[in-house]
C-alpha positions in Angstrom: 11.7 -194.4 -11.5 12.1 -192.7 -14.9 10.8 -189.0 -14.1 10.8 -188.4 -17.9 9.2 -185.5 -18.9 8.0 -184.9 -22.7 8.8 -181.2 -22.8 12.3 -182.0 -21.8 13.3 -184.2 -24.7 16.1 -182.2 -26.7 14.6 -180.2 -29.5 15.8 -181.2 -32.9 15.1 -177.9 -34.7 14.0 -174.3 -33.9 15.5 -174.2 -30.3 18.8 -171.9 -30.0 21.4 -173.1 -27.8 20.6 -170.2 -25.3 17.3 -172.1 -24.7 19.0 -174.9 -23.3 18.7 -174.2 -19.6 19.7 -176.7 -16.8 17.5 -177.3 -13.7 19.1 -175.5 -10.8 19.8 -178.9 -8.9 23.1 -180.2 -7.6 24.5 -183.2 -9.4 27.7 -185.2 -9.4 29.3 -185.9 -13.1 32.0 -188.5 -14.1 33.6 -188.9 -17.4 34.5 -192.4 -18.1 38.0 -194.1 -17.4 40.7 -194.3 -19.8 40.6 -196.0 -23.3 43.2 -196.7 -25.4 42.2 -194.0 -27.8 42.3 -191.6 -25.1 45.9 -192.6 -24.3 46.6 -192.2 -28.0 44.5 -188.8 -28.1 42.5 -190.0 -30.8 38.7 -188.7 -31.3 36.4 -191.8 -30.2 33.0 -190.0 -30.7 30.4 -192.8 -31.1 33.3 -195.5 -31.7 32.5 -198.1 -29.0 35.9 -198.2 -27.3 36.2 -200.1 -24.1 38.2 -199.2 -20.9 41.6 -200.2 -20.8 43.2 -201.6 -17.5 44.1 -197.9 -16.5 40.5 -196.9 -17.1 39.1 -199.8 -15.2 41.5 -198.8 -12.2 40.3 -195.0 -12.4 36.9 -196.3 -12.3 37.6 -198.1 -9.2 39.4 -195.2 -7.5 36.5 -192.7 -8.4 34.0 -195.3 -6.7 35.6 -195.4 -3.7 35.7 -191.6 -3.4 32.1 -191.5 -4.3 30.7 -193.5 -1.1 29.4 -191.6 1.6 28.3 -188.7 -0.8 24.6 -189.1 -0.8 24.3 -190.5 -4.4 21.0 -192.4 -5.0 20.5 -192.4 -8.9 23.1 -193.3 -11.5 22.1 -192.4 -15.2 25.1 -193.2 -17.8 25.7 -193.1 -21.5 25.1 -196.4 -23.3 28.5 -196.3 -24.9 30.8 -199.3 -23.2 33.4 -197.1 -22.0 30.8 -195.0 -19.8 28.6 -197.9 -19.0 31.4 -200.2 -17.5 32.6 -197.1 -15.5 29.1 -196.6 -14.2 28.7 -200.3 -13.2 31.6 -200.3 -11.4 30.3 -197.1 -9.5 26.9 -198.7 -9.1 28.4 -202.1 -7.7 30.5 -200.0 -5.0 27.4 -198.0 -4.1 25.0 -200.9 -4.0 22.8 -198.9 -6.8 20.8 -199.7 -10.0 21.8 -197.6 -13.0 20.0 -196.6 -16.0 21.1 -195.4 -19.3 19.9 -192.4 -21.4 20.6 -192.5 -25.2 21.1 -188.9 -25.3 24.3 -188.9 -22.9 26.2 -190.7 -25.8 29.3 -188.8 -26.9 28.7 -186.6 -30.0 29.5 -188.2 -33.5 32.3 -187.2 -35.2 31.8 -188.6 -38.2 34.7 -189.1 -40.8 37.0 -187.7 -37.9 36.4 -190.5 -35.4 39.5 -192.2 -34.9 41.6 -189.7 -36.0 44.0 -187.3 -33.8 42.7 -184.6 -31.9 43.6 -181.3 -33.8 42.6 -177.8 -34.4 39.2 -179.1 -36.2 38.1 -179.7 -32.5 38.0 -176.2 -31.2 36.4 -175.1 -34.2 33.6 -177.6 -33.7 33.3 -176.6 -30.2 33.2 -173.1 -31.5 30.3 -173.8 -34.0 32.4 -173.2 -37.0 33.0 -176.4 -38.3 31.3 -180.0 -38.1 32.9 -183.2 -39.6 31.3 -184.7 -42.6 28.6 -187.3 -40.9 29.3 -185.4 -37.7 26.9 -183.8 -35.1 27.0 -180.0 -34.4 28.1 -178.8 -30.8 24.9 -176.6 -30.5 22.7 -179.9 -31.2 24.9 -181.8 -28.8 24.3 -179.1 -26.1 20.4 -179.3 -26.8 20.5 -183.2 -26.0 23.0 -183.0 -23.2 21.0 -180.4 -21.3 17.7 -182.7 -21.8 19.5 -185.9 -20.8 20.7 -184.1 -17.8 17.3 -182.5 -16.7 15.6 -185.9 -16.9 18.2 -187.3 -15.0 17.7 -184.6 -12.1 14.1 -185.6 -12.1 15.3 -188.9 -10.3 16.0 -189.0 -6.6 19.1 -187.2 -5.5 21.9 -186.9 -5.5 22.1 -187.8 -9.2 25.3 -189.2 -10.7 25.8 -188.8 -14.5 28.3 -190.9 -16.1 29.3 -189.5 -19.7 32.0 -188.4 -21.9 34.6 -185.4 -22.7 32.8 -183.4 -25.4 29.5 -183.9 -23.8 30.7 -182.5 -20.7 32.0 -179.4 -22.8 28.3 -179.0 -24.1 27.1 -179.3 -20.2 29.6 -176.9 -19.3 28.5 -174.1 -21.7 24.9 -174.8 -20.2 26.8 -174.3 -16.7 27.9 -171.0 -17.9 31.8 -171.9 -17.7 34.4 -172.0 -20.2 33.6 -174.6 -22.7 36.6 -176.0 -24.2 38.3 -177.5 -21.2 39.5 -180.8 -21.1 38.3 -182.8 -17.9 40.4 -185.8 -16.7 39.0 -189.4 -17.1 37.2 -190.7 -14.0 37.7 -187.6 -11.6 34.2 -187.2 -9.9 32.9 -183.4 -10.1 30.3 -182.1 -7.8 28.1 -179.5 -9.8 26.3 -177.0 -7.9 24.0 -174.3 -9.2 24.7 -170.5 -8.6 23.8 -168.8 -5.5 23.5 -165.1 -4.8 22.5 -164.2 -7.9 25.6 -165.3 -9.8 25.2 -166.9 -13.3 28.2 -169.4 -13.3 27.9 -172.9 -11.5 30.4 -174.4 -9.1 32.6 -177.3 -9.9 34.3 -179.4 -7.5 36.7 -182.1 -8.2 37.3 -185.0 -5.8 41.1 -184.9 -5.7 42.9 -188.4 -6.1 40.3 -190.2 -7.9 42.8 -191.2 -10.9 45.5 -193.7 -10.2 48.9 -192.4 -11.3 50.1 -193.1 -14.7 
């Protein structure tokens, strides 16, 4: 079951960041497990760096925590570190999984493989885009479109993605944007209640094994 809706495809032009709205449906989000580049604080972007041993252990720990949570659908980034994290969870839960190209990490162009630094905050704020990279506003539009397509599937839905992608989603949730999310810590994401604006995040403690 795909549940794709043409009108939910991410806009490529003429749509402001403010127009990117998430459907008010609770879901789970999981950033992929650790890679060697994560451990070295290097920008990965679309470079397909695999999980390291710690990342595999993190994914297994997350899978154990996600059992019995009512997850029925898993949608993931096609990049290997997210795909392999999703596969570990899918096997543990006895579920199929499906990729969505628009859940892939932002492209950082010439900054891929470079240390994270002040340039990243400037990119998140929309003041800078690396040569060959993707503007943050464009990332937010496609991320919201991908999550909305995922939410058309049977609930509860687990979305497996990336750190910068999650920052873009945080913006659409009405939360502070430039906050680092640890690798492989499951987050329950719930829509506002009582007329509030910001969504609620509940992390599952104990997911990541100690360093």
